[in-house]
C-alpha positions as CSV (number, residue, x, y, z in Angstrom):
1,X,-5.7,-20.9,-19.0
2,X,-3.6,-17.9,-20.0
3,X,-6.7,-15.9,-21.0
4,X,-8.3,-15.1,-17.6
5,X,-11.6,-13.9,-19.1
6,X,-12.2,-17.1,-21.0
7,X,-11.1,-19.5,-18.2
8,X,-13.8,-22.0,-17.2
9,X,-14.7,-22.6,-13.6
10,X,-12.9,-25.6,-12.2
11,X,-14.5,-28.7,-10.6
12,X,-13.2,-27.8,-7.2
13,X,-14.8,-30.7,-5.4
14,X,-13.1,-33.3,-7.7
15,X,-9.7,-31.5,-7.5
16,X,-10.0,-31.2,-3.7
17,X,-10.6,-34.9,-3.4
18,X,-7.2,-35.6,-4.9
19,X,-5.2,-33.1,-2.7
20,X,-4.6,-34.0,0.9
21,X,-2.1,-31.7,2.6
22,X,-1.3,-28.0,2.7
23,X,1.7,-28.8,0.6
24,X,-0.5,-30.5,-2.0
25,X,-2.8,-27.6,-2.2
26,X,-0.1,-25.0,-2.5
27,X,1.8,-27.0,-5.1
28,X,-1.5,-27.1,-7.2
29,X,-1.9,-23.3,-6.8
30,X,1.7,-22.5,-7.9
31,X,1.3,-24.7,-11.0
32,X,-2.0,-23.1,-12.0
33,X,-0.9,-19.6,-11.2
34,X,2.1,-20.0,-13.4
35,X,0.0,-21.5,-16.2
36,X,-2.4,-18.6,-16.0
37,X,0.4,-16.0,-16.3
38,X,-0.7,-14.0,-13.3
39,X,0.9,-10.6,-12.5
40,X,2.5,-10.1,-9.1
41,X,2.9,-6.6,-7.8
42,X,0.9,-6.3,-4.6
43,X,3.5,-7.2,-2.0
44,X,4.4,-10.7,-3.3
45,X,7.0,-11.5,-5.9
46,X,5.9,-14.9,-7.4
47,X,3.4,-17.7,-7.6
48,X,4.7,-19.5,-4.6
49,X,4.5,-16.5,-2.3
50,X,1.0,-15.8,-3.4
51,X,-0.2,-19.4,-3.1
52,X,1.3,-19.8,0.4
53,X,-0.2,-16.5,1.5
54,X,-3.7,-17.3,0.3
55,X,-3.7,-20.8,1.7
56,X,-2.4,-19.9,5.2
57,X,-4.6,-16.8,5.5
58,X,-7.6,-18.9,4.5
59,X,-6.7,-21.6,7.0
60,X,-6.2,-19.0,9.8
61,X,-2.6,-20.1,10.2
62,X,0.3,-17.8,10.8
63,X,2.5,-16.9,7.8
64,X,5.6,-18.0,9.7
65,X,4.6,-21.5,10.5
66,X,7.3,-24.2,10.5
67,X,7.9,-26.5,7.5
68,X,6.4,-29.5,9.3
69,X,2.9,-27.9,9.1
70,X,2.9,-28.1,5.3
71,X,2.4,-31.9,5.5
72,X,-0.7,-31.5,7.7
73,X,-3.8,-33.0,6.2
74,X,-6.7,-30.7,5.5
75,X,-10.4,-31.5,5.6
76,X,-12.3,-31.5,2.3
77,X,-14.0,-28.3,3.3
78,X,-10.7,-26.6,4.0
79,X,-9.3,-27.7,0.6
80,X,-12.4,-26.5,-1.2
81,X,-12.2,-23.2,0.5
82,X,-8.6,-22.5,-0.5
83,X,-9.1,-23.8,-4.1
84,X,-12.1,-21.5,-4.5
85,X,-9.9,-18.5,-3.8
86,X,-7.2,-19.8,-6.1
87,X,-9.9,-20.1,-8.8
88,X,-11.0,-16.5,-8.2
89,X,-7.3,-15.3,-8.3
90,X,-6.9,-17.1,-11.7
91,X,-10.2,-16.1,-13.4
92,X,-10.9,-12.7,-12.0
93,X,-7.3,-11.6,-11.4
94,X,-8.2,-10.3,-8.0
95,X,-5.1,-9.5,-5.9
96,X,-4.6,-12.0,-3.0
97,X,-5.0,-9.3,-0.4
98,X,-8.6,-8.5,-1.6
99,X,-9.4,-12.2,-1.6
100,X,-8.3,-12.7,2.0
101,X,-9.0,-9.1,3.2
102,X,-5.5,-9.2,4.7
103,X,-2.4,-7.2,4.0
104,X,0.9,-6.7,5.8
105,X,2.8,-3.4,6.1
106,X,5.8,-2.7,8.3
107,X,5.2,-6.0,10.0
108,X,1.6,-5.1,10.9
109,X,-1.6,-6.7,9.7
110,X,-4.3,-4.6,8.0
111,X,-7.8,-5.1,6.7
112,X,-8.2,-4.2,3.0
113,X,-10.8,-4.4,0.3
114,X,-11.3,-3.0,-3.2
115,X,-11.9,0.5,-1.9
116,X,-8.2,1.0,-0.9
117,X,-4.9,0.2,-2.5
118,X,-3.1,-2.9,-1.4
119,X,-0.2,-1.7,1.0
120,X,3.2,-2.2,-0.6
121,X,5.1,1.1,-0.3
122,X,8.9,1.1,0.5
123,X,7.9,3.8,3.0
124,X,7.5,1.0,5.4
125,X,11.3,0.8,5.7
126,X,11.5,4.5,6.6
127,X,8.9,4.1,9.3
128,X,10.7,1.1,10.8
129,X,13.8,3.3,11.0
130,X,11.8,6.2,12.4
131,X,12.8,8.3,9.5
132,X,16.4,8.5,10.7
133,X,18.7,10.3,10.0
134,X,16.3,12.8,8.5
135,X,14.7,13.7,11.8
136,X,15.4,13.2,15.5
137,X,12.7,11.0,16.8
138,X,12.3,12.8,20.1
139,X,11.2,15.8,18.2
140,X,8.3,14.0,16.5
141,X,5.1,14.9,18.2
142,X,2.6,15.0,15.4
143,X,2.5,13.0,12.1
144,X,0.2,13.3,9.0
145,X,-0.5,10.5,6.6
146,X,-1.9,12.3,3.6
147,X,-3.9,10.3,1.1
148,X,-4.1,7.6,3.8
149,X,-6.2,4.9,2.2
150,X,-6.2,1.9,4.5
151,X,-4.3,3.9,7.1
152,X,-1.3,1.6,7.0
153,X,1.3,4.3,6.8
154,X,-0.2,6.4,9.6
155,X,-0.9,3.4,11.9
156,X,2.7,2.2,11.4
157,X,3.9,5.7,12.3
158,X,1.8,5.4,15.5
159,X,3.7,2.3,16.5
160,X,7.1,3.9,15.6
161,X,6.3,7.1,17.5
162,X,4.0,5.8,20.2
163,X,4.0,9.2,22.1
164,X,3.0,11.2,19.0
165,X,-0.4,12.2,17.6
166,X,-1.1,10.8,14.2
167,X,-3.7,12.2,11.7
168,X,-4.9,10.4,8.6
169,X,-6.5,12.3,5.7
170,X,-8.3,11.0,2.7
171,X,-11.0,12.1,0.3
172,X,-12.7,8.7,-0.1
173,X,-15.5,8.0,2.5
174,X,-15.1,4.3,1.8
175,X,-11.3,4.5,2.5
176,X,-12.0,6.4,5.7
177,X,-14.2,3.7,7.0
178,X,-11.6,1.1,6.3
179,X,-8.9,3.2,8.1
180,X,-11.2,3.6,11.1
181,X,-11.7,-0.2,11.1
182,X,-7.9,-0.7,11.1
183,X,-7.4,1.9,13.9
184,X,-9.9,0.0,16.0
185,X,-8.2,-3.3,15.2
186,X,-4.9,-1.9,16.5
187,X,-6.6,-0.2,19.5
188,X,-5.2,3.2,18.5
189,X,-8.4,5.3,18.8
190,X,-6.7,7.6,21.4
191,X,-3.7,8.3,19.2
192,X,-4.9,8.2,15.6
193,X,-7.5,10.5,14.1
194,X,-9.1,10.3,10.6
195,X,-10.2,13.4,8.5
196,X,-12.2,13.4,5.3
197,X,-10.0,15.9,3.4
198,X,-9.2,16.8,-0.1
199,X,-5.4,16.9,0.6
200,X,-5.0,19.7,3.2
201,X,-8.5,21.2,2.9
202,X,-9.8,20.0,6.3
203,X,-6.5,20.5,8.1
204,X,-6.4,24.3,8.4
205,X,-4.1,25.6,11.2
206,X,-2.6,22.1,11.9
207,X,1.2,21.7,12.0
208,X,3.2,18.5,11.7
209,X,6.7,17.3,12.3
210,X,6.4,14.6,9.5
211,X,4.0,14.7,6.5
212,X,4.2,11.4,4.7
213,X,2.1,10.7,1.6
214,X,1.6,8.0,-1.0
215,X,-0.8,9.9,-3.2
216,X,-2.1,8.8,-6.6
217,X,0.8,9.2,-9.1
218,X,0.1,7.0,-12.1
219,X,0.2,9.0,-15.4
220,X,-2.3,8.6,-18.3
221,X,-0.1,6.3,-20.4
222,X,0.6,3.9,-17.5
223,X,-3.0,3.9,-16.5
224,X,-3.9,2.7,-20.0
225,X,-1.6,-0.3,-19.8
226,X,-2.0,-1.5,-16.2
227,X,-2.1,-5.2,-15.7
228,X,-5.5,-6.6,-14.9
229,X,-4.6,-7.0,-11.2
230,X,-4.0,-3.3,-10.8
231,X,-7.3,-2.5,-12.5
232,X,-9.0,-4.1,-9.5
233,X,-7.7,-1.3,-7.3
234,X,-9.7,2.0,-7.0
235,X,-8.8,4.4,-9.9
236,X,-9.1,7.2,-7.3
237,X,-6.0,5.9,-5.6
238,X,-4.0,5.6,-8.8
239,X,-4.7,8.1,-11.6
240,X,-3.1,11.5,-11.3
241,X,-3.5,13.2,-14.7
242,X,-1.4,13.2,-17.8
243,X,2.0,13.4,-16.1
244,X,1.0,11.6,-12.8
245,X,1.7,14.8,-10.8
246,X,-1.7,16.4,-10.3
247,X,-1.8,15.9,-6.6
248,X,1.9,16.1,-6.0
249,X,1.9,19.6,-7.4
250,X,-0.7,20.7,-4.8
251,X,1.2,19.0,-2.0
252,X,4.4,20.8,-2.9
253,X,2.6,24.2,-3.0
254,X,0.9,23.8,0.3
255,X,3.0,21.5,2.5
256,X,5.2,24.2,4.1
257,X,2.0,25.7,5.6
258,X,1.5,22.5,7.6
259,X,5.0,21.6,8.6
260,X,6.8,22.7,11.8
261,X,10.4,24.1,11.4
262,X,12.8,21.1,11.3
263,X,9.9,19.0,9.8
264,X,10.1,16.8,6.8
265,X,7.9,16.0,3.8
266,X,8.1,12.5,2.3
267,X,6.2,11.7,-0.9
268,X,6.0,8.6,-3.1
269,X,5.8,9.4,-6.8
270,X,6.8,6.0,-8.3
271,X,7.3,6.0,-12.1
272,X,6.5,9.8,-12.2
273,X,9.9,10.6,-10.7
274,X,11.3,11.4,-14.1
275,X,8.4,13.7,-14.9
276,X,8.8,15.5,-11.6
277,X,12.6,16.0,-12.1
278,X,11.9,17.4,-15.6
279,X,9.2,19.7,-14.3
280,X,11.3,21.1,-11.4
281,X,15.0,20.7,-12.4
282,X,15.9,23.5,-10.0
283,X,14.7,21.6,-7.0
284,X,17.1,19.5,-5.0
285,X,14.9,16.6,-4.1
286,X,16.4,13.9,-1.9
287,X,15.6,10.7,-3.7
288,X,15.7,7.9,-1.0
289,X,17.3,4.5,-1.3
290,X,16.0,1.4,0.4
291,X,17.8,-1.8,1.5
292,X,14.7,-3.9,0.5
293,X,14.3,-2.2,-2.9
294,X,12.0,0.5,-4.2
295,X,12.5,4.0,-5.6
296,X,10.5,7.1,-6.6
297,X,10.2,8.5,-3.1
298,X,11.5,12.0,-2.3
299,X,12.2,13.9,0.9
300,X,12.2,17.6,1.4
301,X,12.9,19.5,4.6
302,X,10.8,22.5,5.8
303,X,13.7,24.7,4.9
304,X,13.8,23.4,1.3
305,X,10.1,23.8,0.9
306,X,10.4,27.5,1.9
307,X,13.6,27.9,-0.3
308,X,12.0,26.5,-3.4
309,X,8.5,28.0,-2.9
310,X,8.9,30.3,-5.8
311,X,9.0,27.3,-8.1
312,X,6.2,25.4,-6.4
313,X,3.9,28.5,-6.4
314,X,4.1,28.6,-10.2
315,X,2.9,25.0,-10.7
316,X,-0.4,24.6,-12.5
């Protein structure tokens, strides 16, 4: 089963007849996920986490149920339903979040599909800490989530700064519809606004205290060797030219025009961190550390953006 494209469909009904409990089904999933050599990089670290997530989401059970629930017997229909998603995960290499249309970010639930990236950014930890000590929370009145995708970053910011206005901006009409859906699900229509915008193009004259962005940042080499699971995500949300910095360069050039004094810019560049440091060795980026792991995220203050503008203005 290691070759996902040549894997044959399973006899789900026969297999389901032999599995009784949630524990049985999850154990089967873990064994077959490991046998298939799946790749985990969408918020879950291993086969067990993924099998549990798919099973509980499919059964409409909370992810924090107690251990005793795992010995609950399932109906045949329930077993077949979970196994069908396990089969798709194995054969089609579809990330679990797309199979269940459910993802979690900063402790919040979001709808996702193949039109947006699966939320997984370490930026969640920054939001939970209200970006301290980099900014005083009482001074935050307006936040921009640039390249917003599902809207998870901006919506999480709306919870963290419940008095602040939050704008989401993305170029993809499909992503915008998903973001609107998530805004409605979280009942944040009065606080969060979505703009169809090629970076800052539709935001003329607007000023923010925090601009936070998880833009496309995958370089050409990494795009060519992505695991199959990542190829299920929209290329528009991943690819960013030869060095992975096509959009980041524009953000650095323009961000100061949209930040209030004392404001901050936070941008995730992932594996393109080294390329950015080589491109702009003069710039004193703050590279952030995270207790729960993750790297490749820089922070610049408004003052730094102004100070280094001579370097940013020369970027091609």
